[in-house]
C-alpha positions as CSV (number, residue, x, y, z in Angstrom):
1,X,-19.7,17.0,13.0
2,X,-19.3,20.3,11.3
3,X,-15.8,21.2,13.4
4,X,-14.0,18.9,11.6
5,X,-12.4,18.8,8.9
6,X,-12.2,16.6,6.1
7,X,-10.4,13.6,4.9
8,X,-10.0,12.3,2.1
9,X,-8.3,8.9,3.1
10,X,-6.2,7.5,-0.1
11,X,-4.9,4.2,1.4
12,X,-2.8,1.3,0.3
13,X,-6.3,-0.5,1.6
14,X,-9.4,0.4,0.4
15,X,-12.6,0.5,-2.2
16,X,-12.1,1.4,-5.5
17,X,-11.7,4.6,-7.0
18,X,-15.7,5.0,-8.5
19,X,-17.2,4.1,-5.6
20,X,-14.2,6.4,-3.6
21,X,-15.6,9.6,-5.9
22,X,-19.5,8.8,-5.0
23,X,-19.3,8.5,-1.5
24,X,-16.6,11.2,-1.8
25,X,-19.3,14.0,-3.2
26,X,-22.1,12.4,-1.1
27,X,-20.1,13.3,2.0
28,X,-18.7,17.0,0.6
29,X,-22.2,18.0,-0.3
30,X,-23.5,19.4,2.6
31,X,-25.6,21.9,1.2
32,X,-26.1,23.5,-2.6
33,X,-23.0,26.2,-2.1
34,X,-20.7,23.8,-2.3
35,X,-17.6,24.1,-3.6
36,X,-18.2,27.7,-3.5
37,X,-14.3,27.9,-4.9
38,X,-11.6,25.8,-6.1
39,X,-10.8,22.7,-3.5
40,X,-7.3,21.9,-2.3
41,X,-6.4,18.6,-1.5
42,X,-3.0,18.6,0.7
43,X,-1.5,14.8,-0.2
44,X,0.8,14.1,3.0
45,X,3.8,13.1,0.8
46,X,6.3,14.0,-1.8
47,X,5.3,13.7,-5.5
48,X,5.8,10.2,-7.4
49,X,3.7,7.8,-4.7
50,X,0.5,5.9,-4.5
51,X,-1.2,8.6,-3.0
52,X,0.4,11.2,-5.0
53,X,-0.5,9.6,-7.8
54,X,-4.5,8.4,-7.3
55,X,-4.8,12.2,-5.3
56,X,-4.3,13.3,-8.9
57,X,-6.6,10.9,-10.7
58,X,-9.1,11.8,-8.1
59,X,-8.7,15.4,-8.1
60,X,-9.2,15.4,-11.8
61,X,-12.1,13.7,-11.9
62,X,-13.5,15.6,-9.7
63,X,-13.1,18.9,-11.0
64,X,-14.8,17.8,-14.2
65,X,-17.6,16.5,-12.1
66,X,-18.2,19.6,-9.9
67,X,-17.4,22.3,-13.0
68,X,-14.7,23.7,-10.1
69,X,-10.9,23.7,-10.2
70,X,-9.3,21.0,-7.6
71,X,-5.8,22.0,-6.9
72,X,-3.2,19.1,-5.6
73,X,-0.2,20.1,-3.0
74,X,2.4,17.7,-1.7
75,X,3.1,18.9,2.0
76,X,5.3,16.2,3.2
77,X,7.3,15.3,5.7
78,X,7.2,14.2,9.5
79,X,5.5,10.7,8.5
80,X,2.9,12.7,7.1
81,X,1.5,14.8,10.2
82,X,3.4,18.0,8.4
83,X,0.4,17.8,5.7
84,X,-2.0,16.7,7.9
85,X,-1.4,19.5,10.9
86,X,-1.6,22.2,7.7
87,X,-5.5,20.6,6.8
88,X,-6.3,20.7,10.5
89,X,-5.6,24.1,10.5
90,X,-7.7,24.9,7.6
91,X,-11.5,26.4,7.9
92,X,-13.7,23.2,8.2
93,X,-15.5,23.7,5.2
94,X,-14.9,21.1,2.9
95,X,-12.7,22.5,0.6
96,X,-9.1,21.8,1.9
97,X,-9.0,17.4,1.9
98,X,-6.2,15.8,3.2
99,X,-4.7,12.7,0.7
100,X,-3.5,10.0,3.5
101,X,-2.4,6.7,3.2
102,X,-3.5,4.1,6.2
103,X,-0.1,5.5,8.1
104,X,-2.8,7.8,9.7
105,X,-4.1,5.2,12.1
106,X,-0.3,4.3,13.5
107,X,0.4,8.1,14.6
108,X,-0.7,7.9,17.7
109,X,1.6,5.0,18.3
110,X,4.4,6.5,16.9
111,X,4.2,10.6,18.4
112,X,3.9,11.0,22.0
113,X,2.1,14.7,21.0
114,X,0.4,15.3,17.8
115,X,-0.3,18.9,16.1
116,X,-3.5,17.7,15.9
117,X,-6.4,15.5,17.4
118,X,-6.1,12.5,15.8
119,X,-9.6,11.4,16.9
120,X,-11.9,14.4,15.9
121,X,-9.6,16.5,13.6
122,X,-10.9,14.9,10.6
123,X,-14.3,13.1,9.0
124,X,-13.3,10.2,6.5
125,X,-14.9,10.7,3.5
126,X,-14.1,7.7,0.8
127,X,-11.3,5.5,1.1
128,X,-10.3,5.1,-2.7
129,X,-7.8,2.7,-3.5
130,X,-6.6,-1.1,-2.9
131,X,-3.0,-2.2,-3.7
132,X,-1.1,-4.8,-3.2
133,X,2.8,-4.8,-1.6
134,X,5.7,-5.6,-3.5
135,X,9.3,-6.2,-3.0
136,X,11.2,-4.7,-6.0
137,X,15.1,-4.5,-6.8
138,X,17.0,-2.8,-9.2
139,X,16.9,-4.8,-12.9
140,X,20.6,-4.9,-12.6
141,X,20.7,-6.0,-8.4
142,X,22.2,-9.9,-8.2
143,X,19.4,-11.1,-6.6
144,X,17.1,-13.0,-8.9
145,X,14.2,-14.1,-6.8
146,X,13.2,-13.6,-2.9
147,X,15.2,-16.8,-2.2
148,X,18.6,-15.5,-2.9
149,X,17.7,-11.8,-1.5
150,X,17.1,-13.7,1.7
151,X,20.0,-15.7,1.8
152,X,22.1,-13.1,1.1
153,X,20.8,-10.6,3.9
154,X,21.2,-13.2,6.4
155,X,25.0,-13.9,5.4
156,X,25.6,-10.0,5.9
157,X,23.2,-8.3,8.2
158,X,22.1,-4.8,7.6
159,X,24.2,-4.6,4.6
160,X,21.3,-4.6,2.8
161,X,19.7,-1.1,2.2
162,X,15.8,-0.5,1.9
163,X,14.1,3.1,1.3
164,X,10.6,4.5,2.4
165,X,8.3,7.2,2.7
166,X,10.0,7.5,6.3
167,X,9.9,6.4,9.6
168,X,6.6,5.0,10.9
169,X,5.3,4.7,7.3
170,X,3.2,2.0,6.1
171,X,5.7,0.7,4.2
172,X,8.4,0.7,6.9
173,X,6.4,-1.5,9.0
174,X,5.8,-3.7,6.1
175,X,9.7,-4.0,5.3
176,X,10.2,-4.5,8.6
177,X,7.5,-7.6,9.5
178,X,9.0,-9.2,6.2
179,X,12.5,-8.4,7.6
180,X,10.7,-10.7,10.8
181,X,9.5,-13.2,8.9
182,X,12.3,-14.3,6.7
183,X,14.6,-13.6,9.9
184,X,17.1,-11.3,8.9
185,X,18.6,-7.6,9.1
186,X,18.4,-4.9,7.0
187,X,19.6,-1.3,7.1
188,X,16.8,1.1,6.2
189,X,16.9,4.9,4.6
190,X,14.1,7.0,5.3
191,X,12.5,9.8,2.3
192,X,10.4,11.9,1.6
193,X,7.5,9.4,0.5
194,X,7.6,6.6,-2.1
195,X,8.2,8.0,-4.8
196,X,11.4,9.2,-3.5
197,X,12.3,5.6,-2.1
198,X,11.4,4.3,-5.3
199,X,13.4,6.9,-7.2
200,X,16.3,6.0,-5.4
201,X,16.6,2.2,-6.0
202,X,16.3,3.2,-9.7
203,X,19.3,5.3,-8.6
204,X,21.0,2.4,-7.0
205,X,21.1,4.5,-4.0
206,X,19.0,1.2,-2.1
207,X,19.1,-2.2,-2.8
208,X,15.9,-2.4,-2.2
209,X,11.8,-1.2,-1.9
210,X,8.6,-2.4,-0.5
211,X,5.5,0.2,-2.1
212,X,2.2,-0.5,-3.1
213,X,1.5,-1.8,-6.8
214,X,0.6,2.1,-7.8
215,X,4.2,3.6,-7.2
216,X,6.6,1.5,-9.3
217,X,4.1,-0.1,-11.7
218,X,5.6,1.9,-14.7
219,X,9.2,1.5,-13.6
220,X,8.7,-2.7,-13.8
221,X,6.4,-2.4,-17.3
222,X,9.4,-0.5,-18.3
223,X,12.0,-2.7,-17.5
224,X,13.7,-0.4,-14.7
225,X,12.5,-2.5,-11.5
226,X,12.9,-6.0,-10.9
227,X,9.7,-7.1,-8.6
228,X,10.1,-10.0,-6.4
229,X,7.2,-11.2,-4.6
230,X,4.1,-9.7,-4.2
231,X,1.3,-9.1,-0.9
232,X,-1.7,-11.6,-1.7
233,X,-3.7,-14.7,-1.6
234,X,-3.1,-14.6,-5.1
235,X,-0.7,-13.1,-8.1
236,X,-2.1,-10.0,-9.5
237,X,-3.4,-9.7,-13.1
238,X,-1.4,-6.7,-13.4
239,X,2.0,-8.6,-13.0
240,X,0.9,-12.2,-13.5
241,X,4.3,-13.6,-13.3
242,X,5.3,-12.4,-10.1
243,X,5.1,-14.8,-7.2
244,X,3.4,-13.9,-3.8
245,X,5.0,-13.6,-0.7
246,X,4.1,-17.2,-0.2
247,X,4.9,-18.8,-3.4
248,X,8.3,-17.3,-3.4
249,X,9.0,-19.0,0.2
250,X,7.7,-16.7,3.0
251,X,4.1,-18.8,3.7
252,X,3.7,-16.7,7.0
253,X,4.3,-13.4,5.7
254,X,1.5,-10.8,5.3
255,X,-0.3,-9.1,4.8
256,X,-2.4,-11.1,2.4
257,X,-4.2,-8.8,0.1
258,X,-5.6,-6.0,2.9
259,X,-2.4,-3.5,2.2
260,X,-0.3,-1.4,4.8
């Protein structure tokens, strides 16, 4: 296990942040000397997404608890493999961590060859956050509800565009699953992270986005994004007026609260 790098698994599905802090500190502390220098958290996505937001909050709290600087760096690209490869090359001493969502579990099925050993390069430390998946459009979009969006997509296949954090990312699979369940064909526009995809919707460069709640909640509350549906078996307390996919007319569509 000493040869394995530390993996901080900030996922769209996971445990609470507080529990993550406790589990993470216990796993890191292999001796009284840790940390002996600043800790580096590499975020495998562009700034502004849920992974980036959670990693920065976690880093701040870790810094306060440990009394050592915790630096967060974004190394995005290639469906998270650029950031992961950099951490895999780092010294296996617990001072370089990887913040990644559950896209990591999909990588062996997306790439014939990875620049690191997927099974042995990292040691999972903690899963830090659960979040439902939200489908949202620009506030001025013509679709007032999910049924209207689906009807428009059926009338004009591939006309409606959607942004994601990259080909093979968790939001990409989530949107593909939505399209399959709804019987529609959408046009995919990949970006380097969920934050960039949300920005593209705000700029009306793409029509819709499916992201974790944390990636877009501020824009929804600010009236810039219109949420049409949320994953889960019940509505979230953060946005109680937003229906679940089942309530919006897609009872067979997952995920149901587990995240993507």
